N, C-alpha and C positions, 0 to 999 in steps of 0.2 A: 105426243112428240114422235116424229117419224124416225124410223131406224135406217141407218145407212149400212152398206156392206162393210165399211171400214170398222165400224164399232161392233158388228155382229157377224163376223166372218165364220162360215162353217168350215170345219176341218174334214178333209176327205180321209175317212178311216174305214177299213173293211173288216171282215170277220177276224182277221189276224190280230187286230188290236182290241177287240171287244173286251177281253178279260182285263187288259191294262186300263182301259177306260173305266170299267166298273170299279176299280180300286181307287180312282181319283176322288177327292172331295168335291163338293158342289162348286166351289171356287178354288182356283189354283193359279200358279204362275207357270207359263209355258215358255220354252226357249225355242227360238227359230234358228235352224241350222241349214245352210245351203248344202245340197248334195249334187255336185257337178257330175259325179259318176253314175247317177241314176239312169238306168237303161231305158226307162219309160218316159222320162221327162228330164231333159238336159238342164232345165232351169228349176229343178225340184227344190222345195223348201220343206224340210222335215220339221214336225212339231214334236218336241220332247216335253214330258211332264212327269213328275214323280220319278225321275231318273230313268225313264224309258221312252222310246219312240211310241207315239200314240196316233200318228197319222201324218198327213201332208196338207199344206195349203192347196186349194184347188188350182189346177194348172193355169186357168185364166188369170188368177191373181199372183201365182208364184213368179210369173214373168216380170211383174212390176217390182217384186221385192228381192229377187234372186241376186242381181248385181250389187245393189247397195249392201246386202247382207254379206256377200262374198268378199267385199272390199274391207269389211270391218270384222269385229268379233261377234259371236252369237248375241242375239238380242232377246230380252225377256219381255213378255207382254201378259196382261191379265187374261185368264180364260175361265170358262164356267161350263158346267154340264148343261146341255140343251134340255128343255122340257120333253117329257115322254111324247107329247103330241108332235114335236118336231121330228123325233125319230120315226114315229109311225107314218107321218106324212111325207117326209123327205129323206129319211135315213140319216139325218144329222144328229150326232151324239155330243159334239163339242162346239162351242162358239168362242172365238177370240176377239179381243179388242186390239186392233192394229193401229190405233190412233197415233201412238208415239213411235211407230216403227218406220225407219227410213224406206222410201220407195222411189222408183224412177217415175218421172212425169208421164 
């Protein structure tokens, strides 16, 4: 079965979030929160899990989700830790399933 970016979206997370990510269970619920004041991406969508920020949606995707999320309340979606091979090959530590998350066309 092919995978689509919507069901296996990588989270952009740097070294600042590494310890927080390690504390997460293999499967978790993530909350997506728009960050309009983010100085690097004015359409940033932060990913929170375990009561802490653990990264961001990649900029090319956050543009599609920012406005619908900003218009409503924070949205939860399923997340999971990526396999070690994903981290070694692409630096991806977390994957989200954005299937039920509202987005712009």
